[in-house]
C-alpha positions, -999 to 999 in steps of 0.1 A, spaced: 303 -196 235 321 -169 221 333 -130 238 311 -116 211 282 -136 224 290 -127 260 294 -89 260 260 -87 237 239 -108 265 238 -139 238 253 -167 257 234 -193 279 268 -214 283 292 -189 298 296 -220 326 317 -241 300 344 -210 291 349 -194 326 356 -209 360 376 -234 375 380 -264 344 400 -300 350 424 -303 319 451 -328 305 475 -300 316 460 -292 358 432 -271 359 427 -240 335 412 -209 354 392 -179 334 379 -150 350 360 -119 334 373 -87 352 376 -60 323 387 -32 347 411 -46 367 451 -38 369 460 -67 377 443 -105 387 457 -132 408 453 -174 414 454 -178 451 449 -207 467 462 -241 484 481 -246 453 502 -219 463 495 -212 500 479 -184 491 505 -163 478 495 -157 444 501 -168 410 498 -143 381 466 -148 357 472 -133 321 450 -108 303 430 -123 276 407 -110 249 380 -81 262 387 -83 294 391 -119 303 422 -129 325 436 -168 327 460 -190 339 462 -228 337 483 -242 371 497 -278 367 497 -282 407 459 -273 412 434 -301 414 400 -313 426 390 -303 455 412 -275 460 403 -243 477 414 -210 455 401 -171 450 409 -144 427 432 -112 441 421 -84 422 434 -50 419 410 -29 407 404 3 389 402 21 420 430 7 435 414 -18 460 428 -51 468 398 -76 473 400 -117 474 370 -125 452 355 -161 451 347 -172 417 315 -161 402 316 -193 378 323 -212 404 306 -248 409 315 -254 443 319 -232 477 330 -235 511 305 -231 541 296 -195 553 314 -180 572 342 -192 551 339 -181 512 364 -199 488 358 -216 454 364 -251 450 376 -268 416 353 -296 409 349 -321 384 310 -322 378 314 -350 354 323 -377 381 280 -382 379 264 -403 359 222 -394 357 200 -427 353 171 -408 345 167 -415 310 132 -425 313 118 -393 327 137 -369 305 123 -388 277 87 -384 287 94 -351 309 67 -320 297 54 -289 304 25 -304 322 -2 -281 305 -27 -314 302 -13 -332 331 -22 -323 368 6 -307 388 11 -303 426 42 -288 438 55 -290 473 75 -262 479 106 -267 504 134 -252 519 162 -282 527 175 -266 558 138 -264 572 122 -295 559 134 -316 589 163 -316 616 191 -339 617 198 -346 654 232 -353 646 242 -326 628 253 -291 647 231 -274 622 204 -299 621 210 -305 582 209 -329 562 231 -338 531 210 -336 497 215 -375 495 198 -385 528 171 -359 523 162 -376 489 142 -408 500 123 -388 526 110 -358 501 102 -383 482 85 -406 505 65 -372 516 57 -362 481 40 -394 478 21 -395 507 6 -360 501 0 -367 463 25 -339 456 42 -344 418 72 -318 420 94 -306 450 102 -266 445 132 -262 463 138 -226 477 169 -213 464 200 -239 465 225 -212 451 248 -205 475 239 -174 502 260 -165 531 233 -161 551 204 -184 564 184 -162 570 180 -153 539 165 -189 525 189 -183 496 172 -153 480 206 -131 483 232 -150 462 265 -152 462 276 -184 438 246 -186 410 264 -218 396 280 -234 430 248 -252 449 246 -248 488 276 -264 508 254 -265 539 236 -297 528 267 -312 509 285 -317 474 275 -308 436 276 -343 432 249 -350 456 226 -325 446 224 -347 416 220 -373 430 188 -362 449 178 -352 418 181 -384 399 167 -404 431 134 -383 426 129 -386 387 135 -423 395 104 -425 419 86 -403 390 89 -369 410 99 -337 390 121 -310 408 117 -273 404 143 -247 418 140 -212 427 161 -187 411 172 -155 420 177 -133 389 171 -96 398 197 -88 423 233 -101 446 244 -102 479 263 -70 488 293 -92 502 327 -83 493 338 -114 483 310 -116 458 300 -99 427 303 -67 447 325 -36 425 343 -73 415 369 -52 390 369 -25 411 339 -6 392 300 -21 392 304 -42 370 275 -63 375 251 -39 395 239 -4 388 267 27 389 237 48 408 230 46 444 192 51 437 183 18 415 220 5 426 203 -12 459 174 -33 463 144 -29 489 162 -60 503 194 -42 510 214 -59 479 226 -48 448 205 -52 419 217 -64 384 220 -44 358 197 -58 335 210 -33 305 248 -45 307 257 -73 281 276 -96 306 250 -93 335 224 -108 309 251 -141 297 259 -143 329 223 -146 346 212 -165 315 239 -188 317 230 -199 352 194 -208 346 204 -231 321 231 -240 339 205 -260 365 187 -276 341 215 -285 319 241 -298 342 216 -310 372 183 -321 353 160 -297 369 127 -297 354 119 -259 358 128 -225 373 110 -210 393 119 -170 389 120 -148 420 108 -115 420 104 -111 383 86 -73 393 117 -61 402 129 -69 368 102 -54 350 95 -22 369 122 2 385 127 -10 420 96 -29 414 77 -1 417 50 10 387 52 46 397 91 48 386 82 31 349 88 2 329 122 -11 329 127 -15 293 162 -39 294 149 -57 321 117 -68 303 137 -71 275 163 -94 293 135 -115 311 119 -122 270 152 -131 261 162 -153 285 127 -175 284 132 -175 244 164 -193 250 157 -214 278 128 -229 258 146 -233 225 175 -253 246 147 -269 271 113 -271 252 100 -296 283 109 -277 312 88 -251 334 95 -218 335 77 -200 359 75 -162 368 67 -148 405 55 -115 395 36 -95 421 18 -71 394 -5 -69 371 21 -67 337 4 -77 308 14 -108 290 39 -118 320 29 -155 313 22 -154 274 49 -171 251 74 -141 240 68 -143 205 28 -134 209 41 -104 226 
């Protein structure tokens, strides 16, 4: 990824550039906060006292810490353009703490090796194959009597889900959003960690194991994805650098009907973040498809046809689909659209 690609909305691999990445010299941290006055890395390695980050090109801040380690908790302390000082989690963090805590966790995703080569080689979009999808919220599927929240881990859920699919003839699982979110009541639809699987059910490695187990048993796995809005919690993307960096600045269009922030889909950095997140689940976790939530709210202003078409929102959806199909020609891409927008399911090149 180049910064030109990121800022122009062309990037699909931002997670390789931003976030926390173990290196031979320690852990390299990089965050995008172009309007911040000052950024520090706070975490367990410095007793949460702060380590100065250095301004790089075009709004990036970075530091490499030899004393950081895999599994370490961290955040960014950002002095914003408005003078606010807020501790944010990492927008590109691969793992986070369980709510109500919100620190990001340094994670090495290379520690898991998939063994689903046969599945991936024969996978396709299933236009000419029977498809039966079981939509499931992992926390509600079955209760664990030994856990105070009633949750099983990703790994422990895998054989239970596989058995259910085989018993009832389902070809695919569709997981309600597994990106990190602050409220259990939202079922994952108000996100604070677009690259972090929720810690409610365990670690990123355990989620990889779930997908791998399903593939070994001939079951495809789809994930819900929320590219329209995000949770307003202060530690997340909300006014990330003291300005509305990822959300619309206008209060009328800045908030959704769910009380969350609407993504400003006209901005290149927003588009790059979102389409990189979509690609991330397909690339790193081997998901077989993405069901994109509430697309009507990207097509129309506030999801209301009477307010007119959001041309930039439509352009984003088209560009993301075009790129994902290029990168993953056998993945299934689905849109939840409650309107009658013309050609919403047609290939982009036919528009």
